[in-house]
C-alpha positions in Angstrom: 0.0 0.0 0.0 1.4 3.4 -1.0 1.3 6.5 1.2 -1.6 8.2 -0.7 -3.8 5.1 -0.3 -2.8 4.7 3.4 -3.7 8.4 4.1 -7.1 8.1 2.3 -7.9 5.0 4.3 -6.9 6.8 7.5 -9.2 9.6 6.5 -12.1 7.2 6.0 -11.3 5.6 9.4 -11.3 9.0 11.0 -14.8 9.7 9.7 -16.1 6.7 11.7 -13.8 7.3 14.7 -14.9 11.0 15.1 -18.6 10.1 14.5 -18.4 7.5 17.3 -16.4 9.6 19.7 -18.5 12.8 19.1 -21.8 10.9 19.5 -20.6 9.0 22.5 -19.3 12.2 24.2 -22.8 13.8 23.8 -24.9 10.7 24.6 -22.8 8.9 27.3 -19.9 11.1 28.4 -19.1 9.2 31.6 -19.1 5.8 29.9 -16.9 7.3 27.1 -14.5 8.7 29.5 -14.3 5.3 31.2 -13.4 3.7 27.9 -10.6 6.2 27.6 -9.2 5.3 31.0 -10.6 8.1 33.0 -12.0 7.7 36.5 -15.6 8.5 37.3 -15.9 12.2 36.3 -17.4 14.9 38.4 -20.6 16.4 36.9 -18.8 19.5 35.6 -16.1 17.3 34.0 -18.8 15.2 32.4 -20.4 18.4 30.9 -17.1 19.8 29.7 -16.4 16.5 27.9 -19.9 16.5 26.4 -19.1 19.9 25.1 -16.4 18.3 22.9 -18.9 16.1 21.1 -19.9 18.7 18.5 -16.2 19.5 17.9 -15.5 15.8 17.0 -18.6 15.6 14.9 -17.3 18.7 12.9 -14.0 16.8 12.4 -16.0 13.8 11.1 -17.8 16.1 8.6 -14.5 17.6 7.4 -13.1 14.1 6.9 -16.2 13.2 4.9 -16.0 16.2 2.7 -12.3 15.5 1.9 -13.2 11.9 1.2 -16.0 12.9 -1.2 -14.5 15.9 -3.0 -10.7 15.5 -2.4 -9.9 19.0 -3.4 -6.6 20.5 -2.2 -8.4 22.9 0.1 -10.2 20.0 1.8 -6.9 18.3 2.6 -5.4 21.6 3.8 -8.4 22.1 6.1 -7.9 18.6 7.6 -4.2 19.3 8.0 -5.1 22.5 9.9 -7.8 20.8 12.0 -5.5 18.0 13.0 -2.8 20.5 13.7 -5.0 22.2 16.3 -5.1 18.9 18.1 -1.4 18.3 18.4 -1.0 19.0 22.1 -4.5 18.8 23.4 -4.4 15.2 24.4 -0.9 15.5 25.9 -2.2 18.3 28.0 -5.3 16.3 29.0 -3.1 13.3 29.9 -1.9 15.3 32.9 -5.2 15.0 34.6 -5.0 12.9 37.7 -8.2 11.2 36.7 -6.5 9.1 34.1 -5.7 6.0 36.3 -5.9 3.0 33.9 -2.5 1.7 32.9 -1.7 2.9 29.5 -4.3 5.7 29.4 -1.8 8.5 29.5 0.4 6.9 26.9 -2.7 6.6 24.7 -3.3 10.3 25.0 0.3 11.0 23.9 0.0 8.5 21.0 -3.2 10.4 19.9 -1.0 13.5 19.6 1.5 11.6 17.5 -1.3 10.4 15.3 -2.5 14.0 14.9 1.0 15.0 13.9 1.2 12.3 11.3 -2.2 13.2 9.9 -1.3 16.9 9.8 1.8 16.2 7.8 0.1 13.5 5.6 -3.0 15.5 4.8 -0.8 18.6 4.0 1.2 16.3 1.6 -2.0 15.2 0.0 -3.1 18.8 -0.5 0.2 19.5 -2.3 -0.1 16.4 -4.4 -3.7 17.2 -5.4 -2.9 20.8 -6.2 -0.1 19.9 -8.6 -0.9 16.3 -9.4 -3.0 14.1 -11.6 -6.3 15.1 -10.1 -5.9 18.8 -10.7 -5.0 18.1 -14.3 -8.1 15.9 -14.8 -10.4 18.7 -13.4 -8.9 21.3 -15.7 -9.6 19.0 -18.7 -13.3 18.8 -18.0 
């Protein structure tokens, strides 16, 4: 599998991931936090986490648009969105409420995944801008 195909597959997987995460954060925040390795949240922490649900649903929509259209600006938007998430999980991992073994490491790995997607989706944007796809569209 080449890099472009792997990135497009990752993008499709992120549609599902962000749909599930966003929906679960809204509908069952305490249970979702438990899956992530978080202790039973206080009521205010539960509501703050629920507040993130629409953000993740917006990410899912952006991934779906890039999957469907694949225009360079769609990939740039995804690179930018994922770039905004580079340090958020690492900061969150400092919460004393993450007590399950491996939960903090998982948060750091999420940051690494966001870095890889930021770079990869930026690369796809460049490739689409000057590559085969752009030429095909001009020929229509």
